[in-house]
C-alpha positions in Angstrom: -28.6 -35.9 96.5 -30.5 -33.4 94.3 -29.7 -32.4 90.8 -29.5 -28.8 89.9 -31.2 -27.6 86.7 -27.7 -27.3 85.1 -26.6 -30.9 85.7 -27.4 -33.5 83.1 -27.0 -37.1 84.5 -27.1 -38.6 81.0 -24.0 -36.9 79.7 -20.6 -37.5 81.4 -19.4 -34.1 80.3 -21.3 -31.0 81.4 -22.6 -28.7 78.6 -21.9 -31.2 75.8 -24.8 -32.6 73.9 -24.8 -36.1 72.5 -23.7 -36.1 68.9 -25.9 -38.5 67.1 -25.3 -37.8 63.4 -28.7 -39.1 62.4 -30.5 -36.8 64.7 -28.4 -33.8 63.7 -29.0 -34.6 60.0 -32.7 -34.7 60.6 -32.6 -31.4 62.4 -30.7 -29.8 59.6 -33.0 -31.2 57.0 -36.0 -30.0 58.9 -34.5 -26.6 59.3 -33.8 -26.4 55.6 -37.3 -27.5 54.7 -38.7 -24.8 57.0 -36.5 -22.2 55.4 -37.5 -23.3 51.9 -41.2 -23.1 52.8 -40.9 -19.6 54.4 -38.9 -18.4 51.4 -41.4 -19.7 49.0 -44.3 -18.2 50.9 -42.5 -14.8 51.1 -41.7 -14.6 47.4 -45.2 -15.7 46.4 -46.6 -12.9 48.5 -44.0 -10.1 47.9 -43.3 -10.3 44.1 -46.9 -9.8 42.8 -47.6 -6.9 45.2 -44.3 -5.1 44.8 -44.1 -5.9 41.1 -47.6 -4.5 40.6 -46.9 -1.3 42.4 -43.6 -0.8 40.5 -45.2 -1.4 37.1 -48.1 0.8 38.0 -45.8 3.6 39.1 -43.9 3.3 35.8 -47.1 3.5 33.8 -48.4 6.4 35.9 -45.2 8.4 35.3 -45.2 7.5 31.6 -48.9 8.5 31.0 -49.2 11.3 33.6 -52.3 9.5 35.0 -51.9 10.1 38.8 -52.0 6.9 40.8 -54.6 5.1 38.7 -52.3 2.3 37.5 -50.5 2.0 40.8 -53.6 1.4 42.7 -55.1 -0.9 40.1 -52.0 -3.0 39.9 -51.6 -3.0 43.6 -55.1 -4.6 44.0 -54.3 -7.0 41.2 -51.0 -7.9 42.9 -52.8 -8.5 46.2 -55.3 -10.8 44.5 -52.6 -12.8 42.8 -50.6 -13.0 46.1 -53.7 -14.5 47.9 -54.3 -16.8 45.0 -50.7 -18.1 45.3 -51.1 -18.4 49.1 -54.3 -20.5 48.5 -52.5 -22.7 46.0 -49.6 -23.3 48.4 -52.1 -24.2 51.1 -53.8 -26.7 48.9 -50.5 -28.2 47.8 -49.3 -28.7 51.4 -52.6 -30.3 52.3 -52.3 -32.7 49.4 -48.7 -33.6 50.5 -49.9 -34.4 54.0 -52.7 -36.6 52.7 -50.3 -38.5 50.4 -47.8 -39.0 53.2 -50.6 -40.3 55.5 -51.9 -42.6 52.8 -48.4 -44.0 52.2 -47.9 -44.6 55.9 -51.3 -46.4 56.1 -50.4 -48.6 53.1 -47.0 -49.4 54.6 -48.6 -50.4 57.9 -51.1 -52.7 56.1 -48.3 -54.3 54.1 -46.3 -54.9 57.2 -49.4 -56.4 59.0 -50.0 -58.8 56.1 -46.4 -60.0 56.2 -46.8 -61.1 59.8 
């Protein structure tokens, strides 16, 4: 007897996934964390660049100075955006180090209890 790729011997009902609330909660939490990280990244990159261009355009129109302010503030916005990106990268790395350190401390404490 061979199983086709659509049959799942672990589930009595075809097409129905097991409903483990803990696994589903972890998946939702992981998805929400990913969405939050992507949103933070997007806003930290978009706001300085677009804000700089909009402010520069306003100043150029007000002072009749061509595109001087727009280009200058665009470059400044890009520099600020990359600075924000670098800071987020450093922050995420620090969180991973802290998590790893906490895990190691928990393992050592558990080993000492035994």
